[in-house]
N, C-alpha and C positions, 0 to 999 in steps of 0.2 A: 518478328523481332522480339527478343526477350524484354519484358518490362524491367524497369530499374527502380529500386527502392533505397531510400536512405534510412538506415537503422541507427537509432541513438542508443548507445550503451548496451548493445546486444550481448547476451550470453550465448554460449554454444547452442542450446536448444532452439533459440530464435533463428540463429543462422541456419540450423538444419531445416527448420520449417520454411525459410525463404528458399533454400535449395530445392526442397520438395515441390514448391510452387513454380520452380523454374525461373526464379528472379535473379537478376544481377543486383548485388548489394554493394552499397557504399556505406561504410561503418564510421560512426563518430564515437570516439572514446576520450575520456580524460586520461592524462598520463598515468594516474594510479590504476585505472581500469585496464589500460593496455599492458602494463607491467605484469598484471596478475593472470593474463590470458595464457592458456597453453600455447606452446611455440608454433604449432601448425594450424591453429584455428583460423587465422586470417590470411593464410596462403592463398594467392590468386584473388584476393579481395582488395579493393581500394579502401584504405583506412585513413581517416583524418584524426589526428591526436591533438586535442586542444583543451586547455583548462577553461572551459566555458563558464564554470561557476565563478571564477575570479576575473575573467576577461570576456564577458559575453559578446562584446562587439566583434571579437575575432571569429566567432562561430559562423556568422553570415558571410564575412569576408572570405573565409576559406571554403565554405560549402557552395555558395552561389555560383562560382565559376564552373563547378562540376555539373551543376544542374543546367547551366547555360549550354555546356558542351553536349550533354546527353540527358534530357529531362527525366526527373523522377516521376513515377506514378504516385508516390506518397512518401511522407516522412512518418516513421512508425517507431514506437517504443512501448515496452511494458514495464519499464523501470520508473519508480517514483522520481528518482533523481534526474530522469531524462525528459519528463513531460513538458517542462517549460521550454527546454531547448527545442523539442520537436514542434511545439506550437509556434514558437518564434520563427522557425524555418518555414512552417506552413504559411504563415502570414507574409513573410518576406518574399517567398518564392511564388506566391499566388496559387497555392495548392489547396485542394479540398482537405478536409480534416477538421479537427476541433480547433476553433480559433483561440488565439493567445488570450483574449480577454476572459474567455470561459475558463481556461486552465489557470490563469492568475486568480480567479475567484475560488477555484477549488483548492489551490495550493495555500493561499493566504486565508486562513479561516475567519479572520476578522472581516476581510472584504466580503466573504461569503455571507456572514451573519448580517452585515449591513445591507447587502443586496437583497437578502430574503426578509428583511425586517417587516415588510408590509404584506407578506404572503401567508398562506395557511400553514407553511412548514417553518415558520419563524421560531427561534429559540432566543430567550433573553441573554444578552451578552454585552460585554464592553472590554476595552483594553485597559490593563492596569500597569502601573509602574512602581507602586509603593505599598507598604503594609496598610496604609490608610485607604487606598483604593480597594483592597480586598475586603476590609471591614465594612466599607460603605456599600459595596455591591452585595455582600452577604446580608446586611441589614435590609437592603432594598428588596431583594428577591426571596430571601429566606434560605436558611441552611438546610442541607449541605449544598456546596457549590464546587465547581471544578476550576482549577487554574492549570494552564498548560502553555507550551510554546505557541506562538501565533501561527507559525507555518511549519510545525514539526511533523515527524512521522515515527513509525515503529514503536509507538507507545512510550516514548522517552519523555521524562520530565513532567508527567501528569500528577497533579496533587488533588486529592479529594479532601475538602475542608468541611468537617462535620458541624462545627460550631464556632462562635466567636473566640472561644478559648484556644482554638487551633490556628488562628490566623497568623500569629507571630512566628510559630514554628514552620508553617507552610511557606511563609515568605523567606525565612532563612534557608529552607531547602532549595527554593527557586534561585536565590542569589548564590548559594553554594555551587549551583550548576551553571552559573553565569547567565541566568535568564533575568534580564533587567526589564524587559517588556513582555507581558504575558497576556493571554486571553482568559477572561473570566466568563464562565457560563453557568446558567442554572443547571442544577443536577437533574438528570432525567432518570426517573425510577423505572424499574422493570428489566426484563431480560434483554440481551443485546443480540442482534442478528446482522448479517450482511447480505447484500443482494448483488449478484453479478448479472449484468444486462448487456445485450447487443442492440444497438439502435441503428435503424435503417431509414435515413432521411426523415427523422423526427418520429418514427414509429418505434416504440421501445418494446423489446421482447425480453422479458425476464427469463433468465436461464436457471440460475441456482440461488436458492435461499439457504443460508448457512446459519445454524445455531452457533453462537460464540461462547466460549468458556474462558474466563479471565482468572488471573491469580496474582502473584506477588507484583506490587507496584503497577497494577492495572494492565500488566502485560498479558497478551493472548496466549493461552495454554492449550486451546483445542477448538476444533470446529466440527460440526456434524452436518452432512448434507444427505437428504433434504431436511431443513429445519422442521421439527414436529409442530406445525401450526394448524389450527382449525381453519376451515374454508373461509369464514368471515374475516378473520385476522389476516390471512394470506391475501385476500382481495383488497383489504385496506392497505397492506404493505405495497402491493403492486401499484395501487393508485397513488400513494404518497411518493414512491420512487419516480413514477412518471411525471408527477407534478414538479418534483425537485429538478429532474433533468430538463424539463421544459423551462423552468425558472432560471437555470444557469445557462440555458441555450446550448445544451449538449445534444446534438441531433444525430451523430453518427459514431459508430464504433463501440469499443468496450467502455464499460463503466463499472465501478465498484462503490456501492453506497452502504454506509454503516448506519444502523438505526437502533433506537431503543423502543421497545413495545411498552409504552408508558400507560398509566391508568387513564390518560386522556387520549390514547391512540398512538399510532406510530409517529416518532419524531426523528428527524435526520440529525445524526451526529456530525458526519462529514462525508464527502464524496471524492472520487478520483476518476480520471479518464484513463483507466488501465484495468487489467484484470486483477482480481484479488491475489494477495500473496498467501503465505502459510500453507502451501500445497493445495489451495483451492482449485487450481487448474487440474491437478491430478485427480482430485475427487470428482470434479465436474465431468471429466472424461470418463471416469469409472461409472458414474451414475446415469449420465445423460448421453454418453457417447459424443460429446462435443468438446473439442480442444479449443479453449477460449483464445489462446495465443494464436493458433493457426487460423481460426475463424476471423479474429480481429485483423490479422495481417491480410488475409485473403479479401476481406471486405474493403480494406483501405486501398488495395491496388486494383479493385474491380474484378476479382476472381471468385466472388461468392454471391449466390442468389440470396435475397432476403429470406429469413425464416418465416414461414407462414404463421406459426403459432408457437406457444411455449412447449418445450419438450416434456415428455412424461418420464418420470424417474423409473429406473430399473434397479431396485435394491437401494442400498445406502452406503455411505462411506464416512469415516471419521479420522481425524488426525489428532494426536496428542503429543505435546512437547514435554521434554524431560527437564526437570529442575534438580540440580545436584547441590550438595552442601559446598559452599565456597571453599577453595583450597586447591592444592596441587593434586591432580588426578593420579591415583595409584593404580586402579584397575576398575573394570566394570564387570560385574558378575551377571550372569543370566543372558548374555548376548545371543548365544546360539539358540537357546530355547525360544526366545522372542523373535529373532530374525527369521527363523525357519518355520514359524507358524503359518499354516496354509492360507490364513486370511490376511496376512501382512502383504501389502502391495509395495510399500516403500519403507525402508528403515535406514536411519543415518544417525551417527554420533558425531557431534561437532567438535569435540575436544579430544586430543590425543593424550595418551599416557605421558605424564611429565609436564603437561601444560597446566596453567592455572585456570580453574573454573571461577568466574567472577560472580558477585552478587547479581541477581537478575534485576536490571534496571531498564532494559529495552529488549526487543525481540531477539537480537543476535547474541544475547547472553544465555539463552536457553541451551541446554546441553545436547539436544538432538530431538529426533521425532520419529514417529511411526505412523503409517497410514494403513487402515484396515478397511475391508469391505464386508458387508453383511446384508441380511435380508431386509432389516428395518433400521431406522435411525436409532431407536433405543438399543437394539442389539449391537450396532456399530459403536455407539458411545460406550456401552458397558464393556465390550471386548477390548477396545483401545485402552480404557482406563485400567482394566485388569492386567493386560500385558505390560503396561508401563510400570505397574507395581512390582513386576518380577525382575526388573532391572535394578541393580544396586550399584550406585556410583560411590566408590571408596576414595576419599580424599584425605589429605593431611594439611593441617593449618599452615598458612603462610602470612607474613606480615606485609600487606600491600594496601592498607587502607587509604593512605594519601594518594598513591598511584592510581587506585581505582576511581577516586573522586575526580582526579585530574583527567583521567581517560573519559569519564562521562561528561565533564565540562566540554571537552573537545568534541564529543559526539553531538551534544546538544547544539553547539555552534555550527557544526557541519550539516546537521539534519534540518535546522530551522532555515527555511528557504525564503524568509521574508525579504532579506536584503537582495537576493537574486531576483525575486519578483519585481522589486523596485528598479533594479539595474536593467533587466530585460525590457520592462515597460518603457524605459527611457530610450532604448535603442531600436525597438521594433519598428517605429515609424520611419527611421532613417533608411531602412532596408527596402522601402517600397520601390525604389528604382531597379531592384533586381527582379521584380515580378515580371513574369512573361505574359 
């Protein structure tokens, strides 16, 4: 009998992976996600369309009867927007998988900081509401400090405040974006990396360490796998990530942990119970021959043997994201040369001619990307950067300043999941009667 899986907000590649595993899939989409799907993607699939961000209580009411009729082996997602929904269903239906409490900790960064306060991976932090809160926190921990949404994602709304003189301006930027409650954190010095891991009943196997390159408004503009670390630092990173996952009680499946390599050692910025974004899955498959999405799904449904040890890299890969001058796109020069380079594994431009290129304030404002493979991390990084310079985005000015600010206010509200954490926390216990 074919196993059945409930997929939250799946995109076509995840559906293809489920099909390759021989799984029957029940899909849960928001109305907005469902409208954007190609017409034939969900043919022959059971799909539940529910606005669970705005009415989370409806999620269990609609999905539980499907599980009662033909039980799921797992509930699975790789989308940040779907991790809370997946965890709430795991708890409600009595399934294995990452528990809701763990996902709530990872999503609400203030909860996470509070939970980790007495551990070795603690970072000084507090919630702020006013300009006075920012000033007091900066005075207490020392500048620079970071202010950001409590449960945001995609690098939106992050403010680095270098001194007391910048407090008022930073607060104005936060309020301009509609951020009235924000997380204040001590600034962590040093380069940034990310770590993708597969956990097997509490045994954590680090797969990929990625060097991270950031640019305008703290948005990520590149990654390199494997991160060029010496053996001692890499060992420290693996230890800290394992301690962090144990501390938040994440024992199974995918995780993506972001760290700074500070002068005092590795420190955790945040973590997620999903694979990393920004083409990290593509690069991990190229370097380690491991498809994180497929492996995470296979483990969730009981179709993957635990990895015995960390994989050994074969070569290296890098992704670089394009930034274009804001304005209406007239043309892009150099596309054929770059796209057809033999080392380019993926190439994509996000903006069509005639569309407006916005100022980069979050990840989806980037103009596109390319992924390359090479023999070493240094070669991959250098080649990706060189190819990116050969692209020229030609734009013409447009007057859309007010519209752009309003668009980002909406995005901040949509991506900050603090209210959804609270709402789902309130309804998860009521679903215990559905557990099998």
